[in-house]
N, C-alpha and C positions, 0 to 999 in steps of 0.2 A: 587449784594449782597442780595437784598431783595428777589429776586426770589430763590436764593440758600437757604436762610434761610427758606423760606416758603416751598419749596419742601422738605428740610430736615425734617421739622416738619411733613409734610404729610407722608413721608415714615415711620417715627417713629410711627405715628398714625396708618397707615395701617398695619405695622408689628405687633403692639400690638393688634390690633383688630383681626388679622388673627391667632394669636398665641393661640393654644388650652389651654396653661397654663394660659392665661389671661382671655379669654372669655368663653371657654367651660368647664372649670374645677374650679368651685367655691371653692371646698374643698381644692384645693392646694393653694388658696389664704389665707387660714387659717392654717398656720404652727404654730409651738410652740410659736414663739414670738408674733404673731398676736392674738392667742387664749388667752394667759396669759394677754396681754395688754387689750383685750376686757373685760375679766373677772374682772380685777382690776379696770378698769374705771367704770364698771357698779356697782361694790361693793361700789364705791364712792357715789352712789346715796342713800345709806343707811343713812349716816349723813345728806345728803342734804334734803331728805324727812322729816327726824325727825326735822330739823330746820324750814323748810318752812311751815310745816303743824302743828306745835305745837299749833297754835291758834285754830285749829279745835277741840281740846280737852280742850280748856281753860274753856269753860262754864260748869257749873254743869249740871247734868241731869234735864230734865223737871220736874217742881214741887218743886225743891229744894229751890227756892227763893219764898217767900211769898210777901204779900203786904207790901209796905213801907220799903223794904229792909230787911225784916225778913227772917229767915232761918227755913226750915222745916226739922227738924233733923231726921224725919222718913225715908227720902229718902237716900238710900245708895249711896255713891260716888264710881264711878268706877276708877276715877283718880283725885288725889289731885294736881291741877294745880297751876301755879304761881298766877293766878287770885284769887284763893281761899286763897293762902298764903298771898297775899296782902290785903285780906278782902275787895275786890272790886267786887266780883262776883255778889252780889245782890245790893250793894250800887251804883256802877258805872259800869254797864255792858258794856257801850260804850267804856271802856278802851280796850276791846278785839278788836274792830275795829281800835283803834289807834295803838295798837301793830301790828296788821296785816298789816296796812298801812306802818308802819315803816320798817317791814321786806321786804315788796314788793318794797318799794322805794329804800331800800338798794340794792335789787336784780337788780333794774333798773340801779343804779349807777355802781354796780359791773360789769354788762354785758357790759356797755359802756367802762369802763376803761380796763377791761380784754381783750376785743376784740382788742383794740389798742395795748396793751402789747404783746399779742400773735402774732400779725402780724408784730410787730416791733422787739421784742426781742426773740420770739420763743414760741412754744406751751408748751414745757415741764416746763420751769420756771413758766408759768402762771398757769398750772394745779397744780403744787406742792405748789405754794404760796397760792392758794385758800384753799387747804386741810389743810395746816399748820394754816391758819387763822381760819378755822372752829374748829380745834382741840383745839386751845388756847381759842377761844371765848366760846365754850361750857364748857370748864373747869372753866372759870371765872364765868359763869352763875351758874353752879353747886355749886360753893363755896359761892357766895355772892348775888345770885339772889333775895333773900327775902328782902334785905336791903331797896331798893327804886325802885319803879316801873318805874320811869322815867329813872334812870341810867340803869336798866336792859333792858328797851325798846331800849335805845341807843345801847347797846351791841348786842341785837337781830337784830337791823338794820345793824350793821357791819356783823353779821353772814349772813344776807340776801344778802349783797353785795358779800361775798365770795361764797355763793351758786349760785347766779346769774352768777358770773364769771366762776365757774366750769362748769355749764350747757352750756356755750357758747363754751368752748375750748375742752372739753373731746371728743366730737364726731369728731371734726376736727382731733385731734391727731390720732384717730383710723383709720378713713377712708383714711387718706393720706398714710397709710401703706398697702392699699388694691388696687387691680387693676380693678376688674370687678364691673359693676353697680349692679349686683345681690348680690355680697358680701356686698356692701355698704347698700343695702336694708336690708339685714339680720342683720346688726349691729343696725340699728334703730328699727327693729322689736323686737329684744331681749333687748331693752333698759331697764335698771334697775329700772326706776321710778315706774312702776305699782307694781312690787313685793316689792319695798321699801315702798310703801304706805301700803301694807298689813303687812309688817314687823313692820312699825311704829305703827300700831294698836296693834300688838303683844307686842311691847316694852312698850307701854303705859299700856297694861293689866297687864303684869308681873311686871313692876316696880311700877305701881300704885301711883307714886309720882314723882314730877318734878325733885328732886335732882338726884336720880339714873338714871332717864331718860336722863338728860343732861350729866351726868358723863359717862354713857355707850356710848352715841353718841360721846363724845370726844375721848374715847378709840378706837372706830371704825375708826374715821377719822385719828387718829395717825397711826393705823396699815396700812390703805390704803396708807397714805403718805409714810411710810417707804418702803412698797412693791413697789410703783411706783418709788420711788427714786432709788431703787436698780435695777429695771427691765427696766424702760422705757428709750427710747432715743429720741433725737430730730427728728422731721419730716424731712425725706429726701427731700420731695417736697419743704418744706419751705426753707431748706438750699440751695437747688438748685435755688430757686427763688431770693435768696439773693446773688447768685453767689459764695457761699462758697462751691466750688466744692470738694475740698479735704475733708472737713468735711462730705459732703453728701456721698461721696464714702466710707469713713471710716464707717459711720453709716450703709450704705447698706451692706457692708461686714460683719459687726458685726451681723446684723440681719440674714444674710445667715448662718453665723457660728453658731448662736443660734439655728437656725432651722435645722442644721445638713446637709443641702443640698441647692444647688442653685435652685433646681427645683421649679418653681412657683414664684421665687422671682427676676428673672432677670430684671423685670421691674423697680425695685428699682435702679439698676445700670444705667438703661437707663434714669430714672428720674434724677439721680445725674449728669449724663453727659450733660443733657440739660442745666445745669448751665453754661456751657462753651459758653460764648457769645463773640461777637466781642469786640475788645479792646475799641472801641468807645462807647460801651454801658456801662451804669452804673445803679446800682440798685436804686430804688426810694422808699421811705417810703410814702405810700399814707395816706391821711387824710379822715375823714368821709365825708367831703364835696365832695370828688372826686367820691363817690358812686352815687351822684345825677347829675353829669355832663354829663353822657352818658346814652342815652335812653336804650341801650341794658342791662344796669345794673339797671337803675332807675325803669323801668316799672315792672319787676318781683319783685324787692325789695319792692316797695310800696304795691303791691298786697299781697305779702307773709307776710309783716308786719301786714297788716290788719287781715290776717288769724290767725296770732299768737295772736293778741289782742283779737279777737273774741273767739278763742278756749280757751284762758287763762281765759277770763271772765266766760265762761261756765263751764270749768273744776273746777277752783278754787271756783267759785260760788257754785257748788254742794258740793265740799269739806267742805266749810264753812257752807253750808246750812244743813250739815249732822245732826246737833243738832236738827233741826226741822222736819227732815224726820222721819216718823213713824218707830219704831223698835229700837234695841240697836245700839247706834252710832258706837261703836267699831266694832261690827259685820258688819254693813253697810259699814264701812270704809274698812275692810278687803275684803269683797265680791266685793266691787267696784274696789279695787286694783287688785284682781285676774281676774275679768272680763276684766279689761283694758289690762292686760298682754296677755290673750288669744285672745282678739280682735286685739291686736297689732300684732299678728303673721299672721293675715289675709293677709296683703300686700305681705309678702314673699311667702305664700302658693299660692297666686293668682298673682304672679309677672308677669306671661305671659300676663295678662290683661293690664298691664301698670300702671304708677303712677296716672295719672289724673282720669281715671274711678274709681279707688279705693277711691280716695278722694271724688268724687261726691257721691259714694254709701255710704260711711261712714257718710258724712254729711247728706245724705238723710234719713238714719235710725235715726240719732240724731234729725233731724227736725220732723220726724214722731212722735217720742216719746214725744217731746216738745209740738207739736200740740195736741197730745192725752191728755196730762195733762190739757191743756186749755179746751179741749172739755168736759172731765169728770167733771171739776169744774163748767162750765157753765150749765152742765146737772144737777147739784145739788148734786154731791157726796161730802160728808163732808170732810174737810181737814185732819181728823184723819184716813181716809181710808188707808189701806196698799197699795192700788193701786198706790197712789202718790210715795211711796217709791220705788216700783218696777220700774215704769216708769222713776223716777229720776236716779236710778242706771243704767238703760238701756241707757238713754240719755248720761250720763257721760262716760260710758264705750264705747259706740259705736262711739264716736268721736275720740277714741284713734288711729284707723288706719289713719285717716286724720292728726292727730298730728304727727304720725311717718313719713308719707310721706312729710309733710311740713318741718320737721327737715332735711330730706334727701334732699329736694329741696334747703334748705339754704346752704348745702355743695356742691351741684352739679351745681347750676346755676351761681356760681361766681368764678372768677379766684383765684389761690392760693395766690397771693399778697394781696388780700383784702378779702379772704374767711372768716376769723374769724371776721373781722369787719362787713361784711355783715350779718353773723350769729349773731353778737352782736346787730345789728340794729333790726333784727327779734326778738331776745330775749328781747330786750328793749320793743318791742311791747308787748311781752308776759308778761313782768314785769308790764307794764302799765295796762294791762288787770287784772293782779292779784291785783294791787293797787285798781283798780275800783271795783273788785269783792266784797269786804266786804260791800261797799256802795250799790251795786246793791242788795245784800242779805238783807241789812237793810230796803229795800223798803217793806219787809213783815210787818213792823210796820204800814204801810198805808193799805196794802191789802195782804192777803195770796198769791194771784195769781200774784202780781206785779213782783216779781223776775222771775217767770216762763215766764211771758210775755216778759220780757227783754231778757232772754236767747233765746227765740224763734226768736225774731227779729234779734239778732246777728247771729244766725245760718243760718237764711234764706239769709241774705246779704252775708255771707261767702260762701254759696253754689253758689251764682250768680258770685261773684268775682273769685272763683276757676274755674268756667265754662268759664269765659271770658278771664282771664289773665294768668293762669298758664299753661306752656307748658308740653309736654311729654318728659321725659329724659331717658326713658328706653333704655338700651344698648348704652348710650352715655358715652364717657370717661370724666374724670374730666377736667374742664377748667384749664389750667396750667399757662398761662402768660397774663399779660397786657403789650402791647408794644405800646407806643405812637409814632406815625409816622406823618411826615408832609404829608398832602394830603391823609389821610386815609379815608376809607369809613365809613358810619354809619351803624351799625348793629342793626337789629330789634329784634333778639332773640339770645339766647346763642348758637344755633346750626348753625347759619349763620357765619361761621368762615373764617378767612383769610387764606384759604388753597388753593385757586385757582391760586396763583402766584402773582407776583408783578406788572404786567404791568398796570392793571387798577388802582392800588393803586398809581403808580407813575404819571399817567395822570390826576388823579382826581383834580379838581380845588378847592375842598371844603376846609374848615378850618380844622385844626388838629383835628382828632377824636381818639377814642380808638380802638386799634386792639386787639382782643382776640385770643389766640392760644390754641387749645386743642391738646395735644400730647399723 
């Protein structure tokens, strides 16, 4: 039975890899349903960015606050933030760090909870629930945000949780409807976060006040929620992993019907049919601790989690540091977002190189910019120089290709049954980094160069970790199943799969291990 199951999976894998509709034609991977789903999920980043980055525009422009909490009325405000509404911008500026921490801690909790919900109850309810929470939370802030800063901070923390949850599950829902590795790479490269950053700057500029800012954000979240509720369907791969074969086949047929043809979508029916397991098999709901039991999962997961921590500290650090970077902060914000978007396309344009070399190149450029900042500072260039701003924007933007590939790694390295939980762990690392970012930035109270030095250390270590521990996944299919077997082998990386048959598995005297199948 074991040999038959393994050979069946091998034949499915071989047929899918040889099929031109799956491997050689990325465009056919993006039919009507997949394109609309991709657009809608990326539009969801608009309210996400507006919520997570709101503290980047909390502080008034430089020079607004005088000594002893006084206000310089001659300085023109570009955005009337909640911090100004609470009259704390000059009296208690540390409130900004407290609010930022609350939002990022919320994001951490939301990523953890939503990862489990998405793998246990489905991708679709998780993504819709987070959007509904964002819509309602922003509406509450727009109505009563000025009443009490502690109450509003708590609401913003809940918003952070919803945002963290959305960022975990939205990528999973999209990539599980795609077949080729190049298609999955394209999805992360056109990620909506960078453009949403730029649009957040535009929203702040045109609204000029926190109330219409949050009200507009609530409306956008509501529209995206309604659109996804109408259009999206549950992941076929997730349904198959839960042995809900009939539901999986029905969804696959609906997708084919929406696309108007079966061309390029047959793999969905194949994925649905893989849910047909032996009668003795039963589905299992995995826990987060299960991710650490097996070396084939633990090793890349820990390495990738550090990469998320480091990238998040650097990225959010530069976002929050934008107030001190020379130049107009909203302009810097918009330029940083646009640069990150175009830099994020590099992995797709250079996909023939592979994932790993692009990560190392991206981090190398970011490290070079960071070391250049340290160099010009110790050479005596004053902190007011425009060169710091240029190099800061370059460092923040150039890390984006590595960000994109790391997000793709978090979907490609782990099996369907635990994919969202693994992504959640990585995103929790990202949220921890974003929690630490405000405090890293606050080191500038001791020395102007201290935050830059910290960013440089994190980037340098990340480059080494990526070099030593992250594998190449180009042209590899998604990992589909975890099958626990008696006397299973130990797998050292995600490509060393149980495709060679069952003889060695049955003879092995080792303790039960995890078996991963890629179909």
